[in-house]
DSSP file (Angstrom, degrees, kcal/mol; ACC not computed):
  #  RESIDUE AA STRUCTURE BP1 BP2  ACC     N-H-->O    O-->H-N    N-H-->O    O-->H-N    TCO  KAPPA ALPHA  PHI   PSI    X-CA   Y-CA   Z-CA
    1    1 A M              0   0    0      0, 0.0     2,-0.3     0, 0.0     0, 0.0   0.000 360.0 360.0 360.0 141.6  -12.8  -13.2   61.2
    2    2 A R        -     0   0    0      1,-0.0     2,-0.5     0, 0.0     0, 0.0  -0.724 360.0-123.8 -91.2 144.1  -12.3  -10.7   58.4
    3    3 A K        -     0   0    0     -2,-0.3     2,-0.3     1,-0.0    -1,-0.0  -0.728  24.0-131.4 -86.4 130.5  -14.3  -10.9   55.3
    4    4 A Q        -     0   0    0     -2,-0.5     2,-0.4     2,-0.0    -1,-0.0  -0.616  17.9-150.1 -81.1 135.6  -12.2  -11.1   52.1
    5    5 A R        +     0   0    0     -2,-0.3     2,-0.3     2,-0.0    -1,-0.0  -0.841  44.2  83.3-105.8 145.0  -13.2   -8.8   49.3
    6    6 A G  S    S-     0   0    0     -2,-0.4     2,-0.3     2,-0.0    -2,-0.0  -0.918  73.7 -56.3 152.7-175.8  -12.7   -9.6   45.6
    7    7 A F        -     0   0    0     -2,-0.3     2,-0.1     1,-0.0    -2,-0.0  -0.705  46.0-126.1 -97.4 146.2  -14.2  -11.3   42.6
    8    8 A S     >  -     0   0    0     -2,-0.3     4,-2.0     1,-0.1     5,-0.2  -0.441  27.7-108.3 -83.0 166.1  -15.2  -14.9   42.5
    9    9 A L  H  > S+     0   0    0      1,-0.2     4,-2.2     2,-0.2     5,-0.2   0.878 119.9  55.2 -61.5 -38.6  -13.9  -17.3   39.9
   10   10 A M  H  > S+     0   0    0      1,-0.2     4,-2.4     2,-0.2    -1,-0.2   0.915 106.7  49.7 -64.9 -43.0  -17.3  -17.4   38.3
   11   11 A E  H  > S+     0   0    0      1,-0.2     4,-2.0     2,-0.2    -1,-0.2   0.908 110.6  49.9 -62.2 -41.2  -17.5  -13.6   38.0
   12   12 A L  H  X S+     0   0    0     -4,-2.0     4,-2.3     2,-0.2    -1,-0.2   0.889 109.9  51.0 -65.9 -39.4  -14.0  -13.5   36.3
   13   13 A L  H  X S+     0   0    0     -4,-2.2     4,-2.4     2,-0.2    -2,-0.2   0.911 108.9  50.9 -61.5 -44.5  -15.1  -16.2   33.8
   14   14 A I  H  X S+     0   0    0     -4,-2.4     4,-2.2     2,-0.2    -2,-0.2   0.911 110.5  48.6 -62.2 -41.8  -18.2  -14.4   32.9
   15   15 A V  H  X S+     0   0    0     -4,-2.0     4,-2.6     1,-0.2    -1,-0.2   0.931 112.0  50.0 -64.6 -42.9  -16.2  -11.1   32.2
   16   16 A L  H  X S+     0   0    0     -4,-2.3     4,-2.3     1,-0.2    -2,-0.2   0.887 110.4  49.4 -63.0 -38.4  -13.7  -13.1   30.1
   17   17 A I  H  X S+     0   0    0     -4,-2.4     4,-2.4     2,-0.2    -1,-0.2   0.928 111.3  49.6 -66.3 -44.0  -16.4  -14.7   28.0
   18   18 A I  H  X S+     0   0    0     -4,-2.2     4,-2.4     1,-0.2    -2,-0.2   0.923 111.8  48.5 -60.0 -46.7  -18.1  -11.3   27.4
   19   19 A L  H  X S+     0   0    0     -4,-2.6     4,-2.5     1,-0.2    -1,-0.2   0.894 110.8  51.4 -64.6 -39.3  -14.7   -9.8   26.4
   20   20 A G  H  X S+     0   0    0     -4,-2.3     4,-2.0    -5,-0.2    -2,-0.2   0.910 109.8  48.5 -63.4 -40.6  -14.1  -12.7   24.0
   21   21 A L  H  X S+     0   0    0     -4,-2.4     4,-1.2     2,-0.2    -2,-0.2   0.915 112.5  48.3 -65.7 -42.4  -17.5  -12.3   22.4
   22   22 A L  H  X S+     0   0    0     -4,-2.4     4,-2.1     1,-0.2     3,-0.5   0.918 110.9  51.3 -62.6 -41.4  -17.0   -8.6   21.9
   23   23 A G  H  X S+     0   0    0     -4,-2.5     4,-2.6     1,-0.2    -1,-0.2   0.877 106.9  53.8 -63.0 -36.7  -13.5   -9.2   20.5
   24   24 A S  H  < S+     0   0    0     -4,-2.0    -1,-0.2     1,-0.2    -2,-0.2   0.754 112.5  44.7 -70.3 -23.0  -15.0  -11.7   18.0
   25   25 A L  H  < S+     0   0    0     -4,-1.2     4,-0.5    -3,-0.5    -2,-0.2   0.834 120.3  38.1 -84.6 -37.1  -17.5   -9.1   16.8
   26   26 A V  H  X S+     0   0    0     -4,-2.1     4,-1.8    -5,-0.1     3,-0.4   0.848 102.9  67.5 -86.9 -37.7  -15.0   -6.2   16.5
   27   27 A A  H  X S+     0   0    0     -4,-2.6     4,-2.5     1,-0.2     5,-0.2   0.892  96.8  52.4 -58.1 -49.0  -11.8   -7.9   15.2
   28   28 A P  H  > S+     0   0    0      0, 0.0     4,-1.7     0, 0.0    -1,-0.2   0.873 109.6  50.9 -58.6 -36.7  -13.2   -8.8   11.7
   29   29 A K  H  > S+     0   0    0     -4,-0.5     4,-1.2    -3,-0.4    -2,-0.2   0.922 111.7  47.5 -64.7 -42.3  -14.3   -5.2   11.1
   30   30 A L  H  X S+     0   0    0     -4,-1.8     4,-1.1     1,-0.2     3,-0.3   0.908 110.4  50.1 -63.7 -43.9  -10.9   -3.9   12.1
   31   31 A F  H  X S+     0   0    0     -4,-2.5     4,-1.3     1,-0.2    -1,-0.2   0.811 106.1  56.7 -69.5 -29.7   -8.9   -6.3    9.9
   32   32 A S  H  X S+     0   0    0     -4,-1.7     4,-1.6    -5,-0.2    -1,-0.2   0.844 103.5  54.7 -66.0 -33.2  -11.1   -5.5    6.9
   33   33 A K  H  X S+     0   0    0     -4,-1.2     4,-2.2    -3,-0.3    -2,-0.2   0.834 101.4  58.2 -68.0 -34.0  -10.1   -1.8    7.3
   34   34 A V  H  X S+     0   0    0     -4,-1.1     4,-1.6     2,-0.2    -1,-0.2   0.910 105.9  50.2 -60.4 -43.6   -6.4   -2.8    7.2
   35   35 A S  H  X S+     0   0    0     -4,-1.3     4,-1.7     1,-0.2    -2,-0.2   0.914 112.1  45.0 -63.0 -45.9   -6.9   -4.3    3.8
   36   36 A S  H  X S+     0   0    0     -4,-1.6     4,-2.1     1,-0.2    -1,-0.2   0.850 110.4  55.4 -71.8 -31.2   -8.7   -1.2    2.3
   37   37 A S  H  X S+     0   0    0     -4,-2.2     4,-2.1     2,-0.2    -1,-0.2   0.847 104.4  53.1 -72.0 -29.2   -6.1    1.1    3.8
   38   38 A K  H  X S+     0   0    0     -4,-1.6     4,-2.6     2,-0.2    -1,-0.2   0.924 109.2  49.4 -67.6 -40.8   -3.2   -0.8    2.1
   39   39 A K  H  X S+     0   0    0     -4,-1.7     4,-2.1     1,-0.2    -2,-0.2   0.915 111.4  49.3 -60.8 -41.8   -5.0   -0.3   -1.2
   40   40 A K  H  X S+     0   0    0     -4,-2.1     4,-2.3     2,-0.2    -1,-0.2   0.866 109.7  51.8 -66.7 -35.4   -5.5    3.4   -0.5
   41   41 A T  H  X S+     0   0    0     -4,-2.1     4,-2.6     2,-0.2    -2,-0.2   0.937 109.2  49.9 -62.8 -46.4   -1.8    3.7    0.4
   42   42 A A  H  X S+     0   0    0     -4,-2.6     4,-2.1     1,-0.2    -2,-0.2   0.886 111.0  49.3 -61.8 -39.4   -0.8    2.0   -2.9
   43   43 A I  H  X S+     0   0    0     -4,-2.1     4,-2.1     2,-0.2    -1,-0.2   0.927 111.1  49.8 -66.5 -43.5   -3.1    4.4   -4.9
   44   44 A A  H  X S+     0   0    0     -4,-2.3     4,-1.6     1,-0.2    -2,-0.2   0.905 111.1  48.8 -61.9 -41.0   -1.6    7.4   -3.0
   45   45 A Q  H  X S+     0   0    0     -4,-2.6     4,-2.2     1,-0.2    -1,-0.2   0.897 109.8  51.7 -66.6 -38.8    2.0    6.3   -3.8
   46   46 A M  H  X S+     0   0    0     -4,-2.1     4,-2.5     1,-0.2    -1,-0.2   0.860 107.1  53.1 -66.0 -33.8    1.1    5.7   -7.4
   47   47 A Q  H  X S+     0   0    0     -4,-2.1     4,-2.0     2,-0.2    -1,-0.2   0.868 107.9  51.2 -67.2 -33.9   -0.3    9.2   -7.6
   48   48 A M  H  X S+     0   0    0     -4,-1.6     4,-2.2     2,-0.2    -2,-0.2   0.919 110.1  49.4 -66.1 -43.0    3.0   10.5   -6.2
   49   49 A F  H  X S+     0   0    0     -4,-2.2     4,-3.0     1,-0.2     5,-0.2   0.923 107.6  55.1 -57.7 -46.0    4.8    8.5   -8.9
   50   50 A E  H  X S+     0   0    0     -4,-2.5     4,-2.6     1,-0.2    -2,-0.2   0.904 107.8  48.6 -56.2 -46.3    2.5   10.0  -11.6
   51   51 A T  H  X S+     0   0    0     -4,-2.0     4,-2.0     1,-0.2    -1,-0.2   0.927 113.8  46.2 -60.2 -46.6    3.4   13.5  -10.5
   52   52 A A  H  X S+     0   0    0     -4,-2.2     4,-2.3     2,-0.2    -2,-0.2   0.887 112.9  49.9 -65.0 -40.9    7.2   12.7  -10.5
   53   53 A I  H  X S+     0   0    0     -4,-3.0     4,-2.7     2,-0.2    -1,-0.2   0.916 110.5  50.0 -64.7 -43.9    6.9   11.0  -13.9
   54   54 A D  H  X S+     0   0    0     -4,-2.6     4,-1.9    -5,-0.2    -2,-0.2   0.900 112.0  47.7 -63.9 -40.1    5.0   14.0  -15.4
   55   55 A T  H  X S+     0   0    0     -4,-2.0     4,-1.9     2,-0.2    -1,-0.2   0.906 112.0  49.9 -65.8 -41.9    7.6   16.4  -14.1
   56   56 A Y  H  X S+     0   0    0     -4,-2.3     4,-3.3     1,-0.2     5,-0.4   0.909 110.1  51.7 -60.6 -43.8   10.4   14.2  -15.5
   57   57 A R  H  X S+     0   0    0     -4,-2.7     4,-2.3     1,-0.2    -1,-0.2   0.866 107.0  52.4 -64.1 -36.5    8.6   14.1  -18.9
   58   58 A L  H  < S+     0   0    0     -4,-1.9    -1,-0.2     1,-0.2    -2,-0.2   0.915 117.3  38.6 -66.5 -40.1    8.4   17.8  -19.0
   59   59 A D  H  < S+     0   0    0     -4,-1.9    -2,-0.2     1,-0.1    -1,-0.2   0.910 129.2  29.0 -73.5 -44.0   12.1   18.2  -18.4
   60   60 A M  H  < S-     0   0    0     -4,-3.3    -3,-0.2     2,-0.2    -2,-0.2   0.651  96.2-125.2 -98.6 -17.9   13.3   15.2  -20.5
   61   61 A G  S  < S+     0   0    0     -4,-2.3     2,-0.3    -5,-0.4    -4,-0.2   0.456  85.5  54.6  85.7  -0.4   10.7   15.0  -23.2
   62   62 A T  S    S-     0   0    0     -6,-0.3    -2,-0.2    -5,-0.0    -1,-0.2  -0.976  90.1 -94.5-155.5 162.7   10.0   11.3  -22.5
   63   63 A V        -     0   0    0     -2,-0.3    -9,-0.1     1,-0.1   -10,-0.1  -0.489  49.8 -96.8 -79.6 153.3    9.0    9.1  -19.6
   64   64 A P        -     0   0    0      0, 0.0    -1,-0.1     0, 0.0     3,-0.1  -0.358  20.4-137.3 -67.4 150.8   11.7    7.3  -17.6
   65   65 A T  S    S+     0   0    0      1,-0.1     2,-0.3    -3,-0.1    35,-0.2   0.745  89.5  19.8 -79.5 -23.6   12.4    3.7  -18.6
   66   66 A T  S >  S-     0   0    0     33,-0.1     3,-0.9     1,-0.1     4,-0.2  -0.948  78.7-118.1-137.3 160.9   12.7    2.8  -14.9
   67   67 A L  G >  S+     0   0    0     -2,-0.3     3,-1.6     1,-0.2     4,-0.3   0.768 109.5  70.2 -69.5 -23.1   11.4    4.3  -11.7
   68   68 A Q  G >> S+     0   0    0      1,-0.3     4,-2.0     2,-0.2     3,-1.9   0.792  84.3  70.1 -62.7 -27.6   15.1    4.6  -10.5
   69   69 A E  G <4 S+     0   0    0     -3,-0.9    -1,-0.3     1,-0.3    -2,-0.2   0.663  87.0  66.3 -66.0 -13.9   15.6    7.3  -13.2
   70   70 A L  G <4 S+     0   0    0     -3,-1.6    12,-3.4    -4,-0.2    13,-0.8   0.685 110.4  35.3 -74.3 -19.6   13.3    9.6  -11.0
   71   71 A R  T <4 S+     0   0    0     -3,-1.9     2,-0.4     1,-0.3    -2,-0.2   0.788 126.0  27.8-102.8 -36.4   16.1    9.5   -8.3
   72   72 A V     <  +     0   0    0     -4,-2.0     2,-0.3     9,-0.1    -1,-0.3  -0.990  64.0 156.1-134.5 134.1   19.3    9.5  -10.4
   73   73 A G        -     0   0    0     -2,-0.4    -3,-0.0    -3,-0.1    -4,-0.0  -0.993  28.0-165.4-152.9 157.4   20.1   10.8  -13.8
   74   74 A N        +     0   0    0     -2,-0.3    -1,-0.1     3,-0.0    -2,-0.0   0.249  53.0 115.9-128.7  12.1   23.1   12.0  -15.8
   75   75 A S  S >  S-     0   0    0      1,-0.1     3,-1.3     2,-0.0    -2,-0.1  -0.529  72.1-120.9 -78.9 150.3   21.4   13.8  -18.8
   76   76 A P  T 3  S+     0   0    0      0, 0.0    -1,-0.1     0, 0.0    -3,-0.0   0.769 112.9  49.4 -64.6 -25.4   21.9   17.5  -19.2
   77   77 A N  T 3  S+     0   0    0    -17,-0.1     2,-0.3     2,-0.0    -2,-0.0   0.505  81.5 118.8 -88.6  -3.8   18.2   18.3  -18.9
   78   78 A W    <   +     0   0    0     -3,-1.3    -5,-0.1     1,-0.1   -22,-0.0  -0.463  34.2 174.2 -67.7 124.3   17.8   16.1  -15.8
   79   79 A D        +     0   0    0     -2,-0.3    -1,-0.1   -23,-0.1    -2,-0.0  -0.148  43.0 119.0-122.5  36.0   16.6   18.5  -13.0
   80   80 A G        +     0   0    0    -24,-0.0     2,-0.2     2,-0.0    -9,-0.1  -0.101  54.6 143.9 -93.9-168.0   15.9   15.9  -10.3
   81   81 A P        -     0   0    0      0, 0.0   -10,-0.2     0, 0.0   -11,-0.1   0.342  46.8-171.9 -75.4 148.8   15.6   14.1   -8.1
   82   82 A Y  S    S+     0   0    0    -12,-3.4   -11,-0.2    -2,-0.2   -27,-0.1   0.562  71.3  53.3 -90.7 -12.8   12.0   13.9   -8.9
   83   83 A L  S    S-     0   0    0    -13,-0.8    -1,-0.1     1,-0.1     4,-0.1  -0.985  77.2-140.2-121.6 137.0   11.2   12.0   -5.7
   84   84 A P  S    S+     0   0    0      0, 0.0     2,-0.2     0, 0.0    -1,-0.1   0.782  84.1  21.3 -68.7 -25.9   12.2   13.2   -2.3
   85   85 A K  S    S-     0   0    0      1,-0.2    -3,-0.0    -3,-0.0    -2,-0.0  -0.772 101.3 -64.7-132.7 175.1   13.2    9.7   -1.1
   86   86 A D  S    S-     0   0    0     -2,-0.2    -1,-0.2     1,-0.2   -18,-0.0  -0.129  70.4 -79.0 -56.8 159.5   14.1    6.2   -2.5
   87   87 A I        -     0   0    0      1,-0.1    -1,-0.2    -4,-0.1     2,-0.1  -0.466  55.7-135.5 -64.0 120.8   11.5    4.3   -4.5
   88   88 A P        -     0   0    0      0, 0.0     8,-0.4     0, 0.0     2,-0.1  -0.423  10.5-118.5 -77.1 154.8    9.1    2.8   -1.9
   89   89 A L        -     0   0    0      1,-0.1     0, 0.0     6,-0.1     0, 0.0  -0.488  40.9 -93.3 -79.0 161.2    7.9   -0.8   -2.0
   90   90 A D    >   -     0   0    0      4,-3.6     3,-2.8    -2,-0.1    -1,-0.1  -0.252  48.7 -91.4 -69.4 167.5    4.1   -1.3   -2.3
   91   91 A P  T 3  S+     0   0    0      0, 0.0    -1,-0.1     0, 0.0   -52,-0.1   0.656 128.1  57.8 -57.4 -15.6    2.2   -1.7    1.0
   92   92 A W  T 3  S-     0   0    0      2,-0.2    -2,-0.1   -54,-0.1   -54,-0.0   0.292 121.8-104.8 -97.0   6.7    2.7   -5.5    0.8
   93   93 A G  S <  S+     0   0    0     -3,-2.8    22,-0.0     1,-0.3    -4,-0.0   0.654  83.8 116.2  84.4  15.9    6.5   -5.2    0.6
   94   94 A K  S    S-     0   0    0     -4,-0.1    -4,-3.6    20,-0.1    -1,-0.3  -0.832  70.5 -99.5-116.4 153.9    6.9   -5.9   -3.1
   95   95 A P        -     0   0    0      0, 0.0    -6,-0.1     0, 0.0     2,-0.1  -0.387  41.0-107.6 -69.5 150.7    8.2   -3.5   -5.8
   96   96 A Y        -     0   0    0     -8,-0.4     2,-0.6    16,-0.1    16,-0.2  -0.452  31.1-118.0 -71.6 151.8    5.7   -1.7   -8.0
   97   97 A V  E     +A  111   0A   0     14,-3.3    14,-2.3    -2,-0.1     2,-0.5  -0.857  36.5 177.9 -97.4 117.9    5.4   -2.9  -11.6
   98   98 A Y  E     +A  110   0A   0     -2,-0.6     2,-0.4    12,-0.2    12,-0.2  -0.982   1.6 179.8-125.7 117.5    6.4   -0.2  -14.0
   99   99 A T  E     -A  109   0A   0     10,-2.1    10,-2.3    -2,-0.5   -33,-0.1  -0.963  19.4-129.9-124.6 139.1    6.4   -0.9  -17.8
  100  100 A V  S    S+     0   0    0     -2,-0.4     8,-0.2     8,-0.2     2,-0.1  -1.000  90.3  27.3-128.5 128.9    7.3    1.3  -20.7
  101  101 A P  S    S-     0   0    0      0, 0.0     7,-0.2     0, 0.0    -1,-0.1   0.676  91.9-144.7 -74.2 163.4    5.5    1.6  -23.1
  102  102 A G        -     0   0    0      4,-1.7     3,-0.4     1,-0.2     2,-0.1  -0.264  24.3 -86.2 -85.1 177.4    2.1    0.7  -21.5
  103  103 A K  S >  S+     0   0    0      1,-0.2     3,-1.3     2,-0.1    -1,-0.2  -0.415 105.3  28.2 -79.6 160.1   -0.8   -1.1  -22.9
  104  104 A E  T 3  S-     0   0    0      1,-0.3    -1,-0.2    -2,-0.1    -2,-0.0   0.876 134.9 -59.2  57.6  43.9   -3.5    0.6  -25.0
  105  105 A N  T 3  S+     0   0    0     -3,-0.4    -1,-0.3     1,-0.2    -2,-0.1   0.623  96.0 144.8  63.7  16.6   -1.2    3.3  -26.3
  106  106 A R    <   -     0   0    0     -3,-1.3    -4,-1.7     1,-0.1    -1,-0.2  -0.565  56.6-129.2 -77.7 148.1   -0.4    4.6  -22.8
  107  107 A P  S    S-     0   0    0      0, 0.0     2,-0.3     0, 0.0    -1,-0.1   0.818  85.3  -5.6 -70.9 -26.6    3.2    5.9  -22.3
  108  108 A Y        -     0   0    0     -7,-0.2     2,-0.4    -8,-0.2    -8,-0.2  -0.986  59.8-136.9-156.9 161.5    3.6    3.7  -19.2
  109  109 A D  E     -A   99   0A   0    -10,-2.3   -10,-2.1    -2,-0.3     2,-0.4  -0.982  17.2-173.6-122.4 139.7    1.7    1.3  -16.9
  110  110 A L  E     +A   98   0A   0     20,-0.4    20,-2.6    -2,-0.4     2,-0.3  -0.993  20.4 142.0-134.1 124.1    2.1    1.3  -13.1
  111  111 A L  E     -AB  97 129A   0    -14,-2.3   -14,-3.3    -2,-0.4     2,-0.4  -0.979  39.4-135.5-156.0 167.2    0.6   -1.3  -10.8
  112  112 A S  E     - B   0 128A   0     16,-2.3    16,-2.9    -2,-0.3   -16,-0.1  -0.991  15.3-144.4-126.3 137.3    0.9   -3.4   -7.7
  113  113 A Y      > -     0   0    0     -2,-0.4     5,-0.6     1,-0.3     3,-0.4   0.391  42.8-132.0 -84.4   5.8   -0.1   -7.1   -7.8
  114  114 A G  T > 5 -     0   0    0      1,-0.2     3,-0.6     3,-0.2    -1,-0.3  -0.334  53.2 -27.3  81.6-162.2   -1.4   -7.0   -4.2
  115  115 A L  T 3 5S+     0   0    0      9,-2.5    -1,-0.2     1,-0.2    10,-0.2   0.865 136.6  47.0 -61.7 -41.3   -0.7   -9.4   -1.4
  116  116 A D  T 3 5S-     0   0    0     -3,-0.4    -1,-0.2     2,-0.2    -2,-0.2   0.636  97.1-134.3 -80.2 -13.3    0.0  -12.5   -3.4
  117  117 A G  T < 5 +     0   0    0     -3,-0.6     2,-0.3    -4,-0.3    -3,-0.2   0.673  68.1 112.8  69.8  18.7    2.4  -10.7   -5.9
  118  118 A K  S   <S-     0   0    0     -5,-0.6    -1,-0.3     2,-0.2    -2,-0.2  -0.887  76.8 -93.9-121.9 152.6    0.6  -12.4   -8.8
  119  119 A E  S    S+     0   0    0     -2,-0.3     2,-0.1    -3,-0.1    -6,-0.1  -0.356  91.6   7.4 -65.4 141.6   -1.5  -11.0  -11.6
  120  120 A G  S    S+     0   0    0      1,-0.1    -2,-0.2    -2,-0.0     2,-0.1  -0.297  70.9 134.7  83.6-171.7   -5.2  -11.0  -10.9
  121  121 A G        -     0   0    0      5,-0.1     6,-0.3    -2,-0.1     2,-0.3  -0.419  42.9-105.4 115.6 169.6   -6.9  -12.0   -7.6
  122  122 A E  S >  S+     0   0    0      4,-0.2     3,-1.8    -2,-0.1     2,-0.2  -0.890  74.9   1.3-133.0 161.4   -9.6  -10.8   -5.4
  123  123 A G  G >  S-     0   0    0     -2,-0.3     3,-1.4     1,-0.3     0, 0.0  -0.415 135.8  -4.6  64.0-128.7   -9.8   -9.1   -2.0
  124  124 A E  G 3  S+     0   0    0      1,-0.3    -9,-2.5    -2,-0.2    -1,-0.3   0.694 137.0  58.2 -71.5 -16.3   -6.3   -8.4   -0.7
  125  125 A N  G <  S+     0   0    0     -3,-1.8    -1,-0.3   -11,-0.2    -2,-0.2   0.496  80.9 118.7 -87.8  -4.9   -4.7  -10.2   -3.7
  126  126 A E  S <  S-     0   0    0     -3,-1.4    -4,-0.2     1,-0.1    -5,-0.1  -0.339  71.6-109.5 -65.8 141.0   -6.5   -7.9   -6.1
  127  127 A D        -     0   0    0     -6,-0.3     2,-0.6   -13,-0.1   -14,-0.2  -0.438  20.0-144.2 -68.3 139.6   -4.2   -5.8   -8.4
  128  128 A V  E     -B  112   0A   0    -16,-2.9   -16,-2.3    -2,-0.1     2,-0.4  -0.944  24.0-169.6-105.7 112.9   -4.1   -2.1   -7.8
  129  129 A I  E     -B  111   0A   0     -2,-0.6     2,-0.5   -18,-0.2   -18,-0.2  -0.888  19.0-134.8-114.7 129.8   -3.7   -0.4  -11.2
  130  130 A H              0   0    0    -20,-2.6   -20,-0.4    -2,-0.4   -87,-0.0  -0.681 360.0 360.0 -79.2 128.4   -2.9    3.3  -11.8
  131  131 A K              0   0    0     -2,-0.5    -1,-0.1   -22,-0.1    -2,-0.0   0.377 360.0 360.0-124.3 360.0   -5.2    4.7  -14.5
């Protein structure tokens, strides 16, 4: 008789249990990084908007009334497009909130309402505000 080589069912179950335990320890850490990376992406995109808005303001003498004016304009002083691509959505797939004039004597406000798309919230639902 030939002896069969391989793993027993018990050995395979033990390996699967160990992998499951490791996965349950590592997965929460990884998913928390996804949330913080989305916030960092939103901040980076808003900084890109700020640069484009400042350039627009230098050319036109005022801030744009909508973000679309950074891409298309028909004024004689318009020297755009001020953004290389179309206006991106925030990392949660929603449009950025841009209001002119802004609160507290700011020329504009730019923000993202986070995952839930509503004002306020905590964690991934927390608003990301450009200051």
